[in-house]
C-alpha positions in Angstrom: 207.3 16.7 84.9 205.9 19.9 86.5 202.4 19.5 88.0 199.7 21.4 86.2 197.4 23.8 88.1 194.7 21.2 88.4 197.0 18.2 89.3 198.4 15.5 87.1 195.6 13.3 85.8 192.3 13.7 84.0 190.7 12.6 87.3 192.4 15.5 89.0 191.0 17.8 86.2 187.5 16.4 86.7 187.6 17.1 90.5 189.3 20.5 90.1 186.9 21.7 87.4 183.8 20.5 89.2 184.7 22.4 92.3 185.9 25.5 90.4 182.9 25.9 88.2 180.5 25.2 91.1 182.1 27.9 93.3 182.4 30.5 90.5 178.9 30.0 89.1 177.3 31.0 92.4 178.6 34.6 92.1 180.9 35.2 89.1 181.2 38.9 89.9 182.9 38.1 93.2 185.8 36.6 91.2 185.6 39.4 88.5 184.4 36.9 86.0 181.6 37.8 83.5 178.3 35.9 83.6 178.9 34.7 80.1 182.4 33.3 81.0 180.8 31.5 84.0 178.1 30.0 81.7 180.7 28.9 79.2 182.8 27.3 82.0 179.8 25.4 83.3 179.0 24.1 79.8 182.7 23.1 79.2 182.8 21.4 82.5 179.6 19.4 81.8 180.9 18.4 78.4 184.2 17.1 79.8 182.5 15.4 82.7 180.2 13.5 80.4 183.0 12.5 78.0 185.4 11.6 80.9 182.7 9.4 82.6 182.1 7.6 79.3 185.7 6.5 79.0 185.6 5.0 82.5 182.9 2.5 81.6 184.4 -0.4 79.5 181.1 -0.7 77.6 181.4 2.9 76.3 185.2 3.3 76.2 186.1 3.4 72.5 188.7 5.2 70.3 186.0 7.7 69.4 184.9 8.3 73.1 188.6 8.9 74.0 189.0 11.4 71.2 185.9 13.2 72.4 187.1 13.2 76.0 190.6 14.6 75.0 189.0 17.3 72.9 186.7 18.3 75.7 189.6 18.3 78.2 191.7 20.6 76.0 188.8 23.1 75.7 188.2 23.0 79.4 191.9 23.3 80.3 192.4 26.3 78.1 189.4 28.0 79.6 190.5 27.2 83.2 194.0 28.3 82.6 192.9 31.8 81.6 190.5 32.0 84.6 193.0 30.7 87.1 195.6 33.1 85.9 193.2 36.0 86.1 192.0 35.2 89.6 195.5 34.3 90.8 196.9 37.7 89.7 194.0 39.9 90.7 195.0 41.8 93.9 191.3 42.4 94.7 190.7 38.6 95.2 191.5 37.3 98.6 193.5 34.2 99.5 190.4 32.8 101.1 188.6 32.9 97.7 191.6 31.3 96.0 191.6 28.5 98.6 187.9 27.9 97.8 188.9 27.4 94.2 191.9 25.2 95.1 194.2 27.8 93.4 197.7 27.7 94.9 198.5 30.8 96.9 201.7 32.4 95.7 204.1 33.9 98.1 204.4 37.6 97.3 207.9 39.1 97.4 208.5 41.4 100.3 209.8 44.7 99.0 212.7 45.9 100.9 212.6 49.6 102.0 215.4 52.0 101.1 218.4 51.8 103.5 218.0 53.7 106.7 221.6 53.8 107.8 224.6 55.6 106.3 228.0 54.0 105.7 231.1 54.8 107.6 234.1 55.6 105.4 237.6 54.7 106.3 240.7 56.0 104.6 242.8 52.8 104.0 245.8 53.8 101.9 247.1 56.7 99.8 249.5 56.7 96.9 250.2 59.6 94.5 246.7 61.0 93.8 245.0 57.7 94.5 243.1 57.1 97.7 241.7 53.7 98.8 238.5 53.9 101.0 236.5 51.3 102.7 232.7 51.6 103.3 231.0 49.8 106.1 228.4 50.4 108.8 229.2 51.2 112.4 227.5 48.0 113.6 229.5 45.8 111.2 233.2 44.9 111.3 235.2 46.6 108.5 235.8 43.4 106.7 232.2 42.3 106.6 230.1 42.7 103.4 227.5 45.3 102.9 224.5 45.5 105.3 221.5 43.2 104.5 219.2 44.7 101.9 221.9 46.9 100.4 222.9 46.6 96.7 225.8 49.0 96.8 226.9 52.6 97.5 227.0 55.9 95.7 230.3 57.7 96.3 230.9 61.5 96.1 234.2 63.4 96.4 235.3 67.0 96.9 238.6 68.9 96.7 238.9 71.8 99.2 239.4 72.8 102.7 235.7 72.5 103.8 233.1 70.0 102.5 230.0 71.4 101.0 226.7 71.3 102.8 224.8 70.7 99.6 225.2 67.3 97.8 225.0 68.9 94.3 228.3 70.7 95.0 230.0 67.4 95.4 231.5 65.4 92.5 229.7 62.1 91.8 232.4 59.5 91.6 229.9 56.7 90.7 228.1 53.7 92.2 229.8 50.6 93.3 228.9 47.2 94.7 232.3 46.9 96.4 233.1 48.0 99.9 236.7 48.7 99.1 237.3 51.3 96.3 240.3 53.2 94.8 239.4 56.8 94.0 241.8 58.6 91.7 242.0 62.4 91.6 243.5 64.8 89.1 247.3 63.9 88.7 248.0 67.7 88.6 246.9 68.2 92.3 249.9 68.8 94.5 250.9 66.8 97.6 248.9 68.0 100.7 245.7 68.8 98.8 242.8 68.1 101.0 240.1 65.8 99.6 236.8 64.7 101.1 234.5 61.6 100.7 230.9 60.9 101.4 228.4 58.4 100.2 225.1 56.6 100.7 223.9 53.0 100.6 221.3 52.2 98.0 219.0 49.5 96.8 216.1 49.1 94.4 213.8 51.2 96.6 216.2 54.2 96.8 219.1 55.7 98.6 219.8 56.0 102.3 221.1 58.9 104.3 224.5 60.4 103.5 227.7 59.4 105.3 229.5 61.8 107.6 232.2 63.4 105.3 235.8 62.2 106.0 239.0 63.7 104.6 242.6 63.1 103.9 245.4 64.8 102.0 246.9 63.5 98.8 250.4 62.0 99.0 251.2 63.7 95.7 253.8 62.7 93.2 253.2 60.3 90.2 249.9 58.5 90.1 250.4 54.9 91.2 248.1 51.9 91.5 247.7 50.7 95.1 248.5 47.2 96.0 245.6 44.8 95.8 
């Protein structure tokens, strides 16, 4: 069973709540808690503490005292759960403050920056008006997967003697998570037609710099699927 924020037992709740309410009540504003919320917490903590202590003494441990304790515990846990969540998720509260309250400090995910390198593009095979290209980085072997922190690549193509200097003049082929891709051109293009490729790595933060354009000429003839 998963451990609750205060521990596993009612004794853990008793200790956690006593510390939490004592620290918060000194200066509620430091934890972005209203004075009324702090007052309510102190009262709920006192009610649970009294009821809990009563059930520890055999002379006062009865079915009724246990029911009172359980009801007080439920009220207190609901109140604490809201406050712990608010404090835990508030970026203006420091980890030192959370440690004072015995709130677990969550590891915050490190956001990866956009790629800073461009892919190299190799012409692998031609067949008809189909061209197979491989994307990799200069520091990696061609067979290795994408660089760390890269989700995939955006690929652009162009048909003509000279590649454009402006990306908007290229044709967006699409995005891919694969490093090996088969690019199919218009079947009506004749053999010897010059075609160009460029692209950029991307991830959730954005795209990296564009690749140096590379070219080849179409083999021409009927369109065929390249061997896997």
